[in-house]
C-alpha positions in Angstrom: -21.5 -19.1 33.4 -22.0 -21.3 30.0 -19.6 -24.0 29.2 -18.8 -25.7 25.9 -17.6 -29.5 26.5 -16.2 -31.3 23.6 -15.7 -34.9 23.1 -12.0 -35.7 21.8 -12.3 -39.3 20.3 -9.0 -39.9 19.9 -7.8 -38.6 23.0 -10.6 -40.2 25.4 -11.1 -37.1 26.8 -14.1 -34.4 27.6 -12.6 -31.0 27.2 -14.3 -28.1 29.0 -13.9 -24.6 27.8 -15.8 -21.1 29.0 -18.2 -19.3 27.1 -17.4 -15.4 27.4 -20.7 -14.2 27.2 -19.9 -10.7 25.4 -18.5 -11.9 22.3 -18.6 -15.8 22.1 -15.0 -16.7 22.7 -14.0 -19.6 24.3 -11.3 -20.1 27.3 -9.8 -23.5 27.4 -10.4 -24.5 31.2 -9.5 -28.7 31.6 -9.8 -31.4 30.5 -11.7 -35.0 32.1 -10.6 -38.7 31.1 -13.3 -41.3 29.9 -13.0 -44.9 29.4 -13.4 -44.9 25.8 -14.0 -42.9 22.8 -16.0 -40.0 24.1 -19.2 -39.4 21.3 -22.5 -37.9 21.9 -23.6 -35.7 24.6 -26.6 -34.3 26.6 -27.5 -32.9 29.7 -30.3 -33.3 32.3 -33.0 -31.2 32.2 -32.2 -29.3 35.1 -28.5 -28.4 33.8 -26.7 -30.2 36.9 -25.7 -33.6 35.1 -24.1 -34.3 31.7 -24.5 -37.3 30.2 -21.8 -39.2 27.8 -21.8 -42.0 25.6 -18.3 -44.1 24.9 -18.7 -45.0 21.3 -15.9 -47.8 21.5 -17.2 -49.3 25.2 -21.1 -48.8 24.6 -20.9 -47.1 27.9 -23.2 -44.4 29.4 -21.7 -42.0 31.9 -23.1 -39.8 33.8 -21.5 -36.5 35.0 -22.2 -33.6 38.3 -21.5 -30.5 36.5 -19.7 -27.7 38.7 -21.4 -24.6 37.7 -18.8 -22.6 39.4 -15.6 -24.0 36.9 -17.7 -26.6 34.9 -15.3 -29.5 36.1 -17.0 -33.1 35.7 -17.6 -35.3 38.5 -18.6 -38.8 37.9 -21.9 -40.1 39.1 -22.0 -43.5 37.4 -21.2 -45.7 34.3 -23.7 -48.1 32.8 -21.9 -50.6 30.6 -24.9 -51.9 28.2 -22.9 -54.2 26.5 -24.3 -52.6 23.5 -22.6 -51.5 20.7 -22.2 -47.4 19.3 -24.5 -45.8 21.2 -25.5 -43.1 18.7 -27.4 -40.5 20.3 -28.6 -39.4 23.9 -31.8 -37.5 25.0 -33.8 -37.4 28.4 -37.6 -37.2 28.5 -38.6 -33.8 29.3 -39.1 -34.7 33.0 -35.6 -35.8 33.6 -36.8 -39.4 34.5 -35.1 -41.1 31.5 -32.2 -41.4 29.4 -33.3 -43.0 26.0 -30.2 -44.1 23.5 -30.6 -45.4 20.2 -27.4 -47.8 18.9 -26.1 -47.6 15.5 -24.5 -51.1 15.1 -26.6 -53.1 17.8 -30.1 -52.1 16.2 -31.6 -51.1 19.6 -33.2 -48.3 22.0 -32.8 -48.5 25.7 -34.4 -46.3 28.4 -32.9 -46.2 31.7 -34.1 -44.3 34.6 -32.8 -41.6 35.9 -32.2 -41.6 39.9 -32.6 -38.7 42.5 -28.9 -37.7 42.0 -29.6 -37.0 38.1 -27.4 -40.3 37.3 -28.9 -42.9 35.0 -28.7 -46.2 36.3 -29.7 -50.0 36.0 -31.5 -51.9 35.4 -33.0 -50.7 32.0 -36.5 -50.2 31.8 -36.7 -51.0 28.1 -34.4 -52.3 25.7 -36.4 -52.4 22.1 -35.3 -54.1 18.9 -35.7 -51.7 16.0 -33.2 -51.5 12.6 -29.5 -51.1 11.6 -28.2 -47.6 11.8 -30.7 -46.1 14.6 -29.3 -42.6 15.3 -30.8 -39.5 16.3 -34.3 -39.3 18.7 -37.1 -36.7 19.3 -39.6 -36.5 22.2 -43.2 -35.2 21.6 -43.5 -31.8 23.9 -46.3 -33.8 25.9 -43.6 -36.5 26.8 -45.6 -39.1 25.1 -44.3 -40.0 21.8 -40.6 -41.0 20.8 -39.0 -40.9 17.0 -36.2 -42.8 16.3 -34.6 -41.7 12.9 -32.3 -44.8 11.3 -29.8 -44.2 8.5 -29.5 -46.5 5.6 -30.1 -49.6 5.3 -32.7 -49.1 7.9 -33.8 -46.2 5.9 -37.2 -45.3 8.6 -38.5 -43.1 11.4 -39.6 -45.7 14.1 -42.7 -44.3 16.0 -43.2 -45.0 19.5 -45.3 -44.3 22.9 -43.3 -43.8 26.0 -45.4 -45.3 28.3 -43.5 -45.4 32.2 -40.3 -45.7 30.8 -41.4 -48.2 28.3 -41.4 -48.0 24.5 -44.6 -49.0 22.9 -44.7 -49.8 19.4 -47.4 -47.1 18.0 -50.6 -48.2 15.6 -48.1 -47.0 13.0 -44.4 -48.3 13.9 -42.3 -46.6 11.1 -42.5 -43.9 8.6 -40.4 -45.4 5.3 -39.0 -43.6 2.2 -39.2 -45.0 -1.3 -35.8 -43.4 -1.9 -32.5 -44.2 0.3 -32.3 -41.2 2.4 -31.1 -42.1 5.8 -32.8 -40.0 8.2 -30.0 -39.4 11.1 -30.7 -36.5 13.8 -34.5 -35.1 14.2 -36.1 -32.3 16.2 -39.1 -30.7 17.0 -39.9 -27.0 16.0 -40.4 -25.0 19.3 -44.2 -24.7 18.3 -44.4 -28.7 18.6 -46.0 -29.0 15.1 -43.7 -29.7 12.6 -40.4 -31.7 13.1 -36.9 -31.7 11.0 -34.8 -34.8 9.8 -31.4 -34.5 8.2 -30.8 -37.3 5.6 -27.4 -39.2 6.2 -27.4 -40.8 2.6 -29.9 -38.4 0.5 -28.0 -35.2 1.5 -31.2 -33.5 2.3 -33.4 -32.4 5.1 -37.1 -33.3 5.3 -40.0 -31.5 7.1 -42.8 -33.4 9.0 -46.0 -32.5 10.0 -46.7 -33.7 13.4 -50.1 -35.5 14.7 -50.3 -34.8 18.2 -53.3 -36.8 18.7 -51.9 -40.2 17.0 -48.2 -39.5 17.6 -47.3 -39.7 13.8 -45.3 -37.9 11.4 -46.1 -37.5 7.5 -43.4 -36.3 5.5 -44.0 -33.1 3.5 -40.9 -31.5 1.9 -37.5 -32.5 1.5 -34.6 -30.2 -0.1 -30.9 -30.6 -0.5 -28.0 -29.7 1.8 -25.7 -29.0 -1.3 -25.7 -26.4 -3.6 -26.6 -27.7 -7.1 -23.2 -27.4 -8.6 -21.3 -29.7 -6.4 -20.8 -33.0 -7.2 -18.2 -34.3 -4.9 -18.8 -36.8 -1.9 -21.0 -35.9 1.3 -23.2 -37.1 3.8 -24.9 -35.2 6.4 -24.2 -35.2 10.0 -25.7 -33.2 12.8 -28.8 -31.0 12.4 -30.0 -28.2 14.7 -32.8 -25.8 15.2 -32.1 -22.3 16.3 -34.1 -21.8 19.7 -36.1 -18.8 18.0 -37.3 -21.6 15.5 -36.6 -19.0 12.8 -33.6 -21.2 11.6 -32.2 -24.8 10.5 -28.7 -25.8 9.9 -27.1 -29.3 8.9 -23.7 -30.1 8.7 -22.3 -31.6 5.2 -19.4 -33.8 5.6 -17.6 -33.9 2.3 -18.7 -30.8 1.0 -17.5 -29.4 4.5 -20.2 -26.8 5.2 -23.5 -25.7 7.2 -26.5 -26.0 4.9 -29.1 -22.9 6.5 -32.8 -22.8 5.8 -35.4 -20.1 7.1 -38.6 -21.9 8.8 -42.4 -20.7 7.9 -43.4 -21.2 11.7 -47.2 -21.5 10.2 -46.5 -24.1 7.7 -43.4 -25.3 8.5 -42.1 -25.0 4.9 -38.3 -24.5 4.3 -36.5 -21.9 2.4 -32.9 -22.5 1.7 -30.4 -19.4 2.8 -26.8 -20.6 1.6 -24.0 -22.7 3.1 -21.4 -21.5 5.3 -18.0 -23.3 5.1 -16.5 -25.1 7.9 -13.2 -27.2 8.9 -12.8 -30.6 7.5 -15.8 -33.3 8.3 -18.0 -30.9 10.8 -19.3 -34.1 12.2 -21.2 -31.9 15.2 -22.1 -28.5 16.2 -24.1 -26.8 18.7 -26.1 -23.3 19.1 -25.9 -22.3 22.7 -29.0 -21.4 24.5 -29.1 -17.6 23.8 -28.9 -18.4 19.7 -26.0 -15.9 19.8 -23.5 -18.1 18.9 -22.9 -21.5 16.9 -19.8 -23.6 17.6 -18.8 -26.2 14.8 -16.1 -29.2 15.0 -14.0 -30.3 12.1 -13.6 -34.1 12.9 -10.6 -34.5 10.5 -9.0 -30.8 11.2 -9.1 -31.2 14.7 -10.1 -27.6 14.8 -13.5 -25.8 16.3 -14.8 -22.6 15.0 -17.0 -20.1 16.7 -19.6 -18.6 14.4 -22.0 -15.5 15.3 -25.6 -15.6 14.2 -27.3 -13.0 12.5 -30.7 -12.5 14.5 -32.7 -11.6 11.3 -31.0 -13.2 8.6 -29.7 -16.7 10.5 -26.3 -15.9 8.5 -23.1 -17.1 10.1 -20.0 -14.7 10.7 -17.0 -16.8 11.4 -15.2 -15.2 14.4 -12.5 -17.3 15.5 -11.3 -21.3 14.8 -9.5 -23.2 17.8 -6.8 -25.8 17.7 -8.3 -28.7 20.1 -7.0 -32.2 20.5 -7.6 -35.1 18.4 -10.7 -36.2 16.6 -13.3 -33.2 18.0 -16.7 -35.4 17.7 -19.2 -33.9 19.6 -20.0 -30.2 20.9 -22.2 -29.5 23.7 -23.4 -26.0 25.0 -24.5 -25.7 28.6 -25.2 -23.1 31.4 -25.3 -25.1 34.2 -28.0 -24.8 37.2 -27.3 -22.3 39.7 -24.4 -20.6 37.2 
């Protein structure tokens, strides 16, 4: 059984929905109250634990997921003492939880215990720059990349060594333009990374050097239509599980920009914009790659789309009323379900 967890920032709750496998419909199940405004979520690689960040308190919460009904049981809360955790990511082995902080300009690493909960003390607290945002880890679990939106405007490059973050010999990728890289993801083949740029309203394709652990920017394309002149800022970035398509959320234009990926070269080719509810801060593709769910932060609504497996085009299925300020969408099929 698959579930969708929706962070409702203004309500200080995480709502849980059952995803119907046959048609992608969502069935509301229950909510979990949390001690701050919930924002980012991720899960343990074994899919038994959900991690959630509290934007207003800096806390990181670990929940056990009941695979039968999706209910969350709190395992542990870390009071980081830092401001605005912007992203959560475990390493591939599920030993560490890594978090960049948008305001505090740091990245933390906390060890994950046998119960799946992230716990103190931190194995690393590294100072970077303002507006640390996303985070990606190389397929071999060796290198870590942390994009920083403007004014940081760089992707920091680290080596992950026994829970410590060590600056790479080339510590960061910088840009002449104010791009503001925000979220970053590896292609499934491990040869390329893609970032969306919050201030640049664009996406950038990078080639990855697996020996040096460094990135080389190769292509940057706009996420906006050429005739659009209004305000905009990119938000979440997602790759389709097949590795064939990339989607980036345009706040302001209120759309998902879509790109086809050449698996041999990593090159991107745009193929359209799909309307969303107002301010699409977050969206997520469920693990089978058939459905995408996008939240309109300023509309208090969530929209389900069907993904065409050949073209990548999005077909709007249904829109759901939610609680206040849907901030983050995360889908998961828990362990043993």
